[in-house]
C-alpha positions in Angstrom: 25.2 -18.0 22.1 21.8 -19.7 22.5 20.1 -20.4 25.7 21.4 -23.5 27.5 18.9 -26.4 27.8 17.0 -26.7 31.1 18.5 -30.1 31.8 20.4 -33.0 30.3 17.9 -34.7 28.0 20.2 -37.6 27.0 18.9 -39.9 29.8 15.3 -38.6 30.2 12.1 -40.4 29.4 10.0 -39.2 26.6 6.4 -39.9 25.6 3.3 -40.4 27.7 3.5 -40.0 31.5 2.8 -43.1 33.6 0.6 -43.0 36.7 3.6 -43.6 38.9 5.4 -40.6 37.4 2.3 -38.5 38.0 2.0 -39.6 41.6 5.7 -38.7 42.3 5.4 -35.3 40.8 2.2 -34.6 42.7 3.6 -35.8 46.0 6.8 -33.7 45.6 5.0 -30.5 44.7 2.6 -31.0 47.6 5.5 -31.4 50.0 8.0 -28.8 48.6 6.1 -26.6 46.2 6.9 -26.0 42.6 10.3 -24.5 43.2 12.9 -24.5 40.4 11.7 -26.7 37.5 15.3 -27.2 36.4 16.3 -29.1 39.6 12.8 -30.5 40.4 13.0 -33.7 38.3 16.2 -35.0 40.0 14.9 -34.0 43.5 11.6 -35.8 42.8 13.3 -38.9 41.4 12.0 -38.4 37.9 13.8 -39.1 34.7 12.0 -36.3 33.0 13.0 -32.8 31.6 12.2 -29.9 33.8 10.0 -28.4 31.0 8.1 -31.6 30.7 7.4 -31.6 34.5 6.2 -28.0 34.4 3.8 -28.6 31.5 2.5 -31.8 33.0 1.7 -30.1 36.3 0.2 -26.9 34.8 -1.9 -28.6 32.1 -2.9 -31.8 33.7 -2.1 -32.3 37.4 -2.9 -29.0 39.1 -5.7 -29.5 41.7 -7.5 -26.3 40.6 -7.8 -27.4 37.0 -11.4 -27.4 35.7 -12.3 -30.7 34.0 -14.9 -31.3 31.4 -16.2 -29.4 28.4 -16.3 -25.6 28.2 -19.6 -24.0 29.1 -21.6 -21.5 26.9 -20.6 -18.7 29.3 -16.9 -19.6 28.9 -17.3 -19.6 25.1 -18.7 -16.1 25.1 -16.1 -14.9 27.6 -13.3 -16.3 25.4 -14.8 -14.6 22.3 -15.0 -11.3 24.1 -11.5 -11.5 25.5 -10.1 -12.5 22.1 -11.7 -9.5 20.5 -9.8 -7.3 23.0 -6.5 -9.2 23.5 -6.1 -11.2 20.3 -4.0 -14.4 20.5 -2.6 -13.7 24.0 -3.8 -17.0 25.4 -2.0 -16.7 28.7 -3.8 -13.4 29.5 -7.1 -14.9 28.4 -6.5 -18.0 30.6 -5.9 -15.6 33.6 -9.6 -14.6 33.3 -10.8 -18.2 33.2 -10.0 -19.9 36.5 -9.1 -23.6 36.1 -8.4 -23.3 32.3 -4.9 -23.3 30.8 -3.6 -21.2 27.9 -2.8 -24.3 25.8 -6.3 -25.7 26.5 -8.0 -22.4 25.5 -5.8 -22.1 22.3 -6.7 -25.6 21.2 -10.4 -25.1 22.0 -10.4 -21.8 20.0 -8.9 -23.4 16.9 -11.1 -26.5 17.0 -14.5 -25.1 18.1 -14.9 -21.4 18.6 -13.5 -20.4 15.2 -16.0 -22.6 13.5 -18.8 -21.2 15.7 -18.0 -17.7 14.7 -17.8 -18.6 11.0 -21.3 -20.2 11.3 -22.5 -16.9 12.7 -21.0 -15.0 9.7 -18.3 -13.4 11.8 -14.7 -13.2 10.9 -12.7 -14.8 13.8 -9.7 -12.5 13.2 -11.5 -9.1 13.2 -14.8 -10.1 14.9 -16.7 -8.2 12.3 -19.4 -9.6 10.0 -17.9 -11.3 7.0 -20.2 -9.5 4.5 -19.3 -6.1 5.9 -15.6 -6.8 5.7 -15.9 -8.0 2.1 -17.9 -4.9 1.2 -15.4 -2.6 2.9 -12.5 -4.3 1.0 -14.4 -3.8 -2.3 -15.0 -0.2 -1.5 -11.4 0.3 -0.7 -10.3 -1.3 -4.0 -12.9 0.9 -5.9 -11.5 4.1 -4.4 -8.0 3.1 -5.1 -8.8 2.4 -8.7 -10.6 5.7 -9.1 -7.5 7.6 -7.9 -5.4 6.1 -10.7 -6.1 8.1 -13.8 -4.7 7.2 -17.2 -2.6 10.1 -18.5 -2.9 10.4 -22.3 -0.4 12.6 -24.2 -1.9 15.9 -25.4 -1.5 16.3 -29.2 -0.4 19.8 -30.1 -1.2 21.7 -33.3 2.1 20.6 -34.9 1.7 16.9 -33.8 3.6 15.2 -31.0 2.9 15.4 -27.3 2.2 18.5 -25.2 5.6 18.4 -23.7 7.3 18.5 -27.1 9.1 21.9 -27.5 7.8 23.9 -30.5 10.3 26.2 -32.2 9.4 29.9 -32.1 8.0 31.1 -35.3 8.1 34.7 -36.4 4.7 35.2 -38.0 5.1 39.0 -38.6 4.5 39.6 -42.3 5.9 42.6 -44.2 5.3 43.9 -47.7 8.4 45.2 -49.4 9.4 46.0 -53.0 11.1 43.2 -54.9 14.7 42.7 -54.1 17.2 44.1 -56.6 20.8 43.2 -57.2 21.8 46.9 -56.9 20.9 48.9 -53.8 18.2 51.5 -54.4 18.8 55.1 -53.9 15.9 56.5 -51.8 16.5 60.0 -53.3 15.7 58.7 -56.8 12.0 58.0 -57.9 11.0 54.4 -58.2 11.2 52.9 -61.7 8.1 52.4 -63.8 7.1 48.8 -63.6 3.7 48.5 -65.2 1.5 50.1 -67.9 -2.2 50.6 -67.9 -4.1 51.8 -71.0 -0.9 52.6 -72.8 0.3 54.8 -70.0 3.3 53.8 -67.9 2.7 53.5 -64.1 5.4 53.5 -61.5 5.4 51.1 -58.5 4.0 53.8 -56.2 1.0 54.5 -58.4 0.4 50.8 -58.8 0.0 50.6 -55.0 -2.5 53.5 -55.1 0.0 56.1 -53.7 -0.5 58.8 -56.3 1.1 62.2 -55.7 3.7 60.5 -53.5 7.2 61.9 -53.5 8.4 58.6 -54.8 6.0 58.7 -57.8 8.0 58.7 -61.0 4.8 59.2 -63.2 4.4 62.7 -61.8 8.0 63.5 -62.6 7.7 62.1 -66.1 4.5 64.2 -66.8 6.2 67.4 -65.6 9.2 66.7 -67.8 6.9 66.3 -70.8 
């Protein structure tokens, strides 16, 4: 459930306060103090909301309110306090006697912000505007340099680096031509070539003369 209203607003006056209403509110608070704002309007004989009476007293009727324009010293104090406290207007008003939080907030938005901008100062950060812009540009530059475009690495067989390449057995072997019939290793190799009218076996053609597999030697002995 929401918070209940401070008073019945159906039969209360709205709009600008009259001088008679101001006098009644001032007279009652002087005699009885501020007290409870919820019950004050009825006790003071005012057809006003309790919140309206409180704001009227704090912002306009208090005897300690400072009237007139803000001084240069007050401007500098507000700027200093705002750099430390931010938009906490009630705390700032506590350091400026006679000034209200609502008054200071309105004065900040209408005058001091413009004054800081004319000085080249950011009203939010209280830093030079050029310095803030340069810092933002540097941050963007560093962020862009951290992002590297990753290009796929092309392997020797094409495709990207991550593509799996099948294992290839590159071990080469030299072996005699395949024959339909299995070769008996105890028999000499058959003669496969001739040179100068003389038959040469496979072993001699490979430069393996006098080998046990040489059939040329066996043929010469048989002759």
